[in-house]
DOLODREN-141020 format. One record per atom (N, C-alpha, C): x, y, z; residue in one letter. Coordinates in pm, whole numbers, plus 32768, in hexadecimal, padded with zeros to 4 digits. Atoms other than C-alpha are relative to their C-alpha. Example, Ala and Ser with C-alpha at 12.3 -4.5 7.8 and 13.67 -1.06 7.14 Angstrom:
% DOLODREN-141020
80597F898000a
84CE7E3E830Ca
805A80788000a
7FAE7F897FFAs
85577F9682CAs
7FB3806D8049s
This chain:
% DOLODREN-141020
7FF3808D7FEDm
B15C5C565782m
806C7FC27FAFm
7F9C8052804Ca
B2685B655708a
7FEF7F6F8026a
7FF880987FEEt
B28959EC56E6t
807B7FCE7FC8t
7F8180508032i
B3A358EC56A2i
7FD17F717FF8i
802080998006n
B36A5792561Cn
806F7FC57F9Dn
7FA8803C8063k
B43A56A15558k
7FAF7FCD7F8Ck
804C801E8075n
B3CC567C53EDn
80257F797FCFn
7FE68081803Ca
B3D0554D5304a
80927FE27FE7a
7F7080128027t
B53D558852A2t
805A80038080t
7FAE80087F84g
B5B655965416g
802980938024g
7FDB7F747FDEh
B5DE57195410h
7FAF8037806Fh
804E7FC07F94l
B57157E9552Fl
7FB680767FC6l
80567F9B804Al
B45758C85497l
7FC680548067l
80317F947F9Fv
B41B5A00555Cv
7F9C80587FB4v
80657FB4803Fs
B2EA5ACB5509s
7FD8806D805Fs
80347F977FB1g
B24E5C125586g
805980748007g
7FAF7F8B7FE3h
B2ED5D3A562Ah
806E7FD8806Ah
7F9A80187FA3l
B43B5D2856D9l
802080818046l
7FEE7F8E7FB9n
B4495E3357E1n
80197FEA808An
7FE7801A7F82y
B4865E705944y
7F9F7FB68058y
806E803F7FBCa
B3315DEB59ABa
7FFF7F6B7FD9a
800D80858030t
B34B5CA358DAt
807E7FA58003t
7F7B80438006v
B4BB5C4558E0v
80187F9C8079v
7FEA805B7F87p
B4C75BB25A46p
7FA77F7D7FF5p
804A8079800Bd
B3AA5ABB59FDd
80337FAA7F85d
7FCE80478076i
B43C5A5B58A9i
807B7FBC802Fi
7F81804A7FCAh
B58B5A10595Bh
7FEA7F90804Eh
8031806C7FB0i
B4E8593F5A57i
7FCB7F8D7FA5i
804480638050a
B41958845949a
806D7FBA7FA4a
7F998030805Ba
B55A5850587Ca
80607FA68044a
7F9980547FB6q
B629579F598Eq
7FF57F737FD6q
800C809A8027a
B5A7563E594Ba
80157FFA7F63a
7FE48010808El
B5AE567D57D0l
808E80007FE4l
7F7D7FF48012l
B71056E757D8l
804E7F8F8026l
7FB780727FD0s
B77F55C658B2s
7FF27F807FA8s
801B807B8052n
B6DF54C957C2n
801C801B7F79n
7FD97FE1808At
B77455615680t
80927FF57FEDt
7F74800F801As
B8C354F955FFs
8041807A7FA6s
7FCE7F858051d
B8EF560E54F0d
7F8C80638019d
805B7F987FE3i
B84057485561i
7FEE805E7F84i
801F7FA2806Bv
B79758045440v
7F838047802Dv
80717FAC7FD1v
B6B6591E54ABv
7FCB804C7F81v
80497FBF8079d
B5C3598D5398d
7FA580698034d
80497F897FCDl
B53E5AEA53D6l
7FA2803A7F88l
804C7FD1806Fs
B4705B00528Cs
7F6C8026802Ds
80807FCF7FC3q
B32E5B1F5363q
7FFD80678066q
7FFA7F8B7F9Dv
B3A15C375441v
7FE2807A7FB9v
80307F828041q
B2EB5D6E53EDq
804280828032q
7FBE7F917FB8y
B3B45E4F54D7y
80687FD38063y
7FAA801B7F96s
B4E55E3F55A7s
8050807B8024s
7FAA7F937FD0n
B5AC5F3F5676n
80787FC1803Dn
7F7F802F7FCAs
B6F85F18572Fs
7FED7F8C805Cs
801A80727FACa
B6525E18581Ba
800A7F887FBAa
7FF680788062g
B62F5D2E56F3g
80A17FD97FEAg
7F6A8015802Bl
B7A95D5656A4l
80427FC98088l
7FCD802D7F7Ea
B7FD5D20581Ba
7FDB7F69800Aa
803380947FF0l
B7335BD6580Fl
80557FAC7FA5l
7FB480508060l
B7EE5B5A56D5l
80947FF28037l
7F7980077FC5a
B93D5BB35784a
80027F9D8069a
8005805C7FA0q
B8D35AE958A7q
7FF97F697FCCq
800780818044w
B87459BF57CAw
808C7FDE7FC4w
7F78800B8034y
B9C659EE571Fy
805E7FCD8063y
7FA880207F97r
BA7D59D65862r
7FE37F64802Dr
802680887FDFf
B9B8589758B7f
80357F9F7FA1f
7FD280608069a
BA1257F2576Ba
809C7FF5800Da
7F70800D7FEDl
BB87585057A0l
80227FA2807El
7FDA80467F92s
BB8B57BF58F7s
7FDD7F6F8000s
801A8084801Bh
BAED568C587Dh
803B7FC37F7Eh
7FBA8021807Ar
BBC656725746r
7F977FD47F9Br
80568017806Bq
BA9D567D565Fq
8000806F7F9Cq
80037FA1806Ap
BA8B5727550Ep
7F868057801Fp
80637F9F7FEFf
B9AF58645516f
7FEB80577F83f
801D7FB9806Fq
B90A591C5402q
7F7F804F800Bq
807F7FAF8006v
B8055A3253DEv
7FDF80137F6Dv
80357FE6807Di
B73A5A4152A1i
7F8B80557FF8i
806D7F9E801Fn
B6485B3C5217n
7FE2806A8068n
800E7F9B7F9Bp
B6845C5C5310p
7FA880767FD2p
80567F848036p
B5855D7652F7p
805D807C7FFAp
7FB17F878019a
B60F5EC8528Ba
802780478070a
7FD87FB07F8Bq
B6005F6B53DBq
806B7FBE804Bq
7F99804F7FAFl
B6C85E585488l
808B80087FAAl
7F828002805Bl
B7C75E61535Al
804580878014l
7FCB7F827FEDa
B7EF5FD35382a
8046801C8083a
7FC17FEF7F6Fi
B82D5FC954FCi
80827FB28000i
7F9380548003a
B91B5EA954C9a
807580417FB7a
7F9C7FBE804Br
B9DF5F6753C2r
804880748058r
7FCE7F7F7FB5v
BA0760A154A0v
80557FD58078v
7FBC803F7F85t
BA7F5FC255CCt
80777FAE7FD7t
7F948057801Cg
BB645EEA54FDg
7FD67F67801Ag
802380857FF7m
BA965DBC5553m
7FDB7FAE7F90m
8014804C8075d
BA465D6753F9d
80717FAD7FCFd
7F8B8057801Ak
BBA75CEC53D0k
80057F8A805Bk
7FF5806D7F97v
BB9E5C1D5516v
7F9C7F9A7FE6v
806F80598015l
BA505B8254C8l
7FF77FD37F68l
800680168089q
BA985B7A534Eq
7F79800C7FC4q
80817FDB8035l
B94D5C1D52FBl
800880227F7Cl
80137FCE808Bn
B8F55C45518En
7F6F7FFE7FDFn
808880078032q
B7B65C9050DDq
80007FE47F71q
């Protein structure tokens, strides 16, 4: 299971597991939050696990931000996601750092 909420600082806080079963629901839940956020900051500090589906989700949100000319940042990526991003080169695109 995974959830997404806007926290007190306005960041999008994702928690749980990002995988093929949970990403479609998180993507749908995020649509309203993304549309109502001027600077998109995705906080992954509460994500316990992520596979390539989580990276694909971030890429989708990044494309959304670009098309709406909104700043986009991912903070606190879990180790698995960071490793996948480094192999694919997406760590540079998404500017992922730990």
